[in-house]
N, C-alpha and C positions, 0 to 999 in steps of 0.2 A: 138269265139272256143268253145267247150262246154267240160268243165273237169269233173270228179265224182269224192267226196268222196267213198272210199268202206271201206270194215267194214276188213280191216286187221291193227289186235290192238287198235280194236274195241269193244265195243258190239256187240255178233251177235243173230240173231233163232236160233235155234236148226237145222232148213234146212233146205235145198239150194236151195238159192235166191237169183236173178240177181239182183233187186232193188240195189239202192246207200244211201248211207247218209244223202249224199251234192250233190245236183247239181249245177254248175255253168256257166251261159251263159253271156259273155263279164260283165255287171258290176251286175249279177246277182246274189243273191246267196238264193236257197232252202235246207234247211236244216228240214228232214226227222224227224217227232215224235221221241224226247230225251227220254228214260227210264231210270232208272238206273236199268238197266239188264248184266249180267258178259260175258265174250269170248266166255260159254253155254249155253246164253240165259238164267241163273237164274236169277227169282230178289230177289234185295238186298236191306236190308232193310223191309225188307217182313212189310208194314203197318205202317213204316216210312214216312209221308210226308215229314216232314220235311228236312232227309237225300234223300229222293228221290229227290227232288228240287235240295240239292248240286250236285246230284248223275249227274241228266240230263243236270243239265247249264255248269258244268263239257264237258261232250262229246258233249256238242252245240256248246261249245268253239276248243274243238280238232277240229273241223269239220268245223267251219270256218277257222280256223289259217290255216288246211289240202289246204285250198282253195283262199287262201295268202286275206282274212279278218280278224276280231276281231267281238271281241261285239259291242264296237261303231261302226258299219259297221250298229247294230240290223235294222231293220226299222219295222215290225214287228212281236209277239208274237202268238204265239196261244196256251193258254192253260189249258187243259182237266186236270178235279182233277176229286179223287171220294169223291161223297159230302152219308155222311148218315145218313146227318140230324143234324150231328154234325158239318162240317166242318170249319176253320175258314181261311175265303176267306182273309179277310184281311189281318191278320197274313203271308198268300202262298203271295202276292203279294206284301208286304215289301217284303220277303226275296230278292224275282224276282225281284225286284227295286234296293234294292241295289249291284246287281251284272251288274248293269249298271250304272260308273260313268258317263260318259255323264251327259251335262246341260240337254241337247235334247234329253227323253230317247224314244225308239220306240213305237208306238203305242202296243194294248195289250188285245184280248177280251180273257176270262177268262168261262168255260166251266163247270158245275158241272154236274157229271154223278152216277151215280149207279156200273158200271164198266168199267175195263179201258180195259179187254178181257184174263187175265193172276192173278191167286188169291196172294189176298195181293199188287198186282199197285198198287200205287196213286197217280201218278202225269203223264205223258207225254204232252212233253214242244216242238211246233215246231217253226220255226223261216224262214224269209227274213233277208235278208239284203242287202245291195249294195256299192258295192266302185268301183273305177275309175280302170279301165281295166290299168294301166300304174300303179298303184298302190294306187295312188291318194286319200285322202278321195272328199266325195262328198256333198256340199253343204245341209241342212236340213234345213227347217225350221218344228215349229208345227202350230194347232189351239188349242188354249183354251177356247172355246168362258165364255165374263161376267156369264153368264146364270148356265153355267156348272158347276153341277157339282167339289167337288175336288178327284181328281185322280191321283195316284202313276206315273200315266205315260198319255205318251202325246191324250189327245183325238184325236186331228189329228194328221199325221205326210206329209213333201211332200218332199220327193227327187226326182227332175229331172220334168220327163212327169210326175210321179205313186204321187197317195196322197194313202194316209192308216188311214183309221178308225177303230178304237178300237172298243171295245163294248159301245154298246150307247142303255139305258135305260130309262126308266120311270120315271126318277126325277128330282125336282128341284137342286135351287142352293144351295139349304141349304142337297141335298140328302133325303131330304122324298120325301115319291113315290107318285108320280099319278097315280090316280085313280083307286085302285087295286082291283085287282081281272077282270077286263072290257078289255078285247083284245083288244076291236078293239078302249076306247079313246086308250090307253096305244101305239098302233101300230101308232093311230094318231100325239102321241108325240115323238116318235120313227126319226118318218118319218124329223119333227120338230127340234129334235136336232141335224138327219144327218145334213140339211142344214143349220145349225145352224156353226159345224165343216166345212163344203166345204166352206161354204162362208168364215170364214179367209183366205183362200186362194184364193180367186175368180173366187170359181169353183160352182157348181149348180147339184143339181139333177140326169140332165140327162149326165152329165159324167160322174154320177161312170157306173162302166162294171161291176163292182160286188155287191151280197148283200146277206147276208146268216143271215140266223135269225134262229136262238134258241128259240122252241117253246112251252110252257104249254099245252103240247100231250100227246096221251095214242093213237095216230098210227088210230085214224079214217079224214077223207079226212073235213070231218065237224070240228074238229079241225083248219087243217092248213084251210079250208078257208074261216074261221070268222072273223080272221086280214087282210086273205092274200089281198081280196078286198081294200083295203087300200094299202096297201105296193104295190097291183098289177098295181093302177093308178096313186101310187105318179110319175112314171115316164111316161114321149109322147114319141110314137110310134118310133123307138123297144126300149124297154126299156136294160135295164142290163139281164145279165144272174143273177142264184137267186139258195138256195140250199135253205131248209128247212128239219132243224133238231127236231122231237119231243123229247123232254127230262121229263122227271115227275116230277120233281120240282127245281126251281126253288130259289137262294136267292136272295133279300128278302123279304121273303113269301109277297105275295100280288102281284109279280112279273110277268108276263105271257109272255114275250119272252124278248133277247136281240138282237143286232144286230150286226152286222162290214158290214165293205168294203171298197170294193177298189176304186178307181175312176184315169182315166187320164187331164190332162189339159197340154196345148202349154207354153210351159219357158214364149213366152209370154202373156197368159192368152188365148188364142185366142180358139178356142175348135177343138179335133183331129179329121180328118176322121174317119169313122171307118167303121165297120161292123158289123151288128148285122143282126142274121138272124135267123129262125126256120126251115129244110129243110123240103123239098117237102114230106110227107109222115110219117113224122115225132109224136111222140105223145103228145100231147096238156093238157093242166091243168086241175080237177077238174073245177077249175069257169072262168070264161072272164079276162085273164091279158095280162098286156106287155112285161109282162119277155117274154127273147127271150131266146134258146137252146145253143148259143156259141157268143160272141165275139170280133173283134181283130180289134184293132191296134196298127199298128203299128206290128214289131217283136209281139208284147206278144196276144197271145192268153186265153180269157177266156173262161173255158167251165164248165154249170150250173151243177146240178146233175143231172144224169143220173140215170133212173134205169128202170127195166124190163116191160116195156107196152106198148101200141096200141090203138088209135083211141082218147078217151074224159078221160086217165089215165087209161085204162082199162089194171090190171094183167093178165100179163104173165107170164105163166109155176108159181101159186101163191103156195106159200111156197117150196119152191127150192131152195135152194141159190146158189149153186152150177152152174145149169142154169143161175140166173138172175144177176148174176157176170158179164159172156160171153157176155148176150146180154144191160146190163148197157155198156160196154166193148164196142159192134159192133156198141150201137146209139154212143159212144166218136166217132172212126172212123168215124164213116157219116158227126157229124159232123162236126173232121174237115181239112175234103175229100173237104166238102159247103165250106170252106176258104184257097182255097188252101196248105192244113197241114195233116200229117199225123200222127202216132203214133209213128212215134220212133220223131218226136221232142217234144214231151211230157216231161216236167220240174219235174211234181208235182201231184200225186193225194194222196186225201181223201176219203176213203173208210168205209164208215157207216156202218154197216151190222148188222142184228138184234144177236145180241150175247150178255155172259156176262162175266163169268169167264173162258171159255173150252177153255183151250191150241188149241183141238183138231178144234174148229171153225179160230179159229184167224188165227191155220197155212192154214188149209183149202183155207178157202179167200186166204191171201197172196202166196201160190203157184199158182191159180191157175189167180189171178191177172202178178203176175210175167213170165206166163207160153206164153204171151202175146205179148213180151218185146228180144228181141237180147241183147248179150251185156250186160252193164254195162247200167242198167235199173234206170225211174224217181226214185226218191225219193216218200214213200210210208208211208203215216199215216191212220192207219187199229184204230176206234170208234166203239165199240159196243154200239148198243142202245137195252134197253128192246120194243122197241117199230119203226117200221116204219112211213110213214106218211099216208100211206092207208094200208086197212087192205091185208095182201096175200103179202106185197114186204116183202123185205130180203136183200138188199141196196143200197142203192144209192150212184154213185160215182161221182164226181166230179174232173177239173183236172183244170191244166193250162200248156201252150208250150207256145215255143219259136221257130217260124220261117220266113228267110227269106222271 
């Protein structure tokens, strides 16, 4: 049975949209991007990262409670924060860690960005939690390889058949940077680090269902392709879905990419049967890779980042945000149909759109996405980017669905 946490008594957007703050389906709980916003959509504590972090986490906790879960059920966090070159990421992560008293903290991905869609907004936090359908706590195990650097969160966390891998970076065990500024060498190190985390659960790279890469780039296919070949061939065919997100700067200096991943493995360690495919006639990547457009394992469906393109990443409707959003969602619908699912099965969307601090861009993006859903919709996190991965792109949308 699917349940939705709506916006009654919570912060709201100042436009009428039907997306949910949280969605629960069985043991899975998805919480959309939470921010320090008022019931009328106004930014609170403008420019104050510390105060906004507290408010966003309070909102997240309220959504979890509405869906009969709490912060100790959180298995994965993604934190988008504004970075003007002076952000204290270590302090931010320490403040977030203090809100999770469990000895096994969730996995976490941290993403610095120049803007978050609204003037004065400093942080947006989304979450995935897992709680037994009868209210019982679910067993969790962590993987923190000996060769990994100190990190206040779990490098990897397993709950049931799901494995959540937090931010992986090309760092050594002391936290020192490996091969500064070299995207190809760092891509290889990241994949090796990912493999080390997975091995702690008896899993392998080919158990990965999704890999997301936040890479230093300025909106060209060349930026993506430099390290994309390494990532794309780290998995045997058919590989996982992937989303590549270009960012203008990463912390610390010399870092060219951060990655996060999701994997699934059977309770007995056996590889789970999966459907991984590219629908016939779908767009393809600018360089040969083993990534797929959609992966389904049981009821879980992972939708890779969809763009408005045809053929070999030829942009369709360049520069037209509204039309590209419809194209992306149409591509998502096509991928879902290929694995026996539909738009009503979507539980979560992440919308990466070309934008900055202009509220009108954000609200237009939300409104168009909302038009594709009836009744309570999925959770939606909107993320503005200075550039998308290919010239002419205005938006990329990834998602999760659950279907019988």
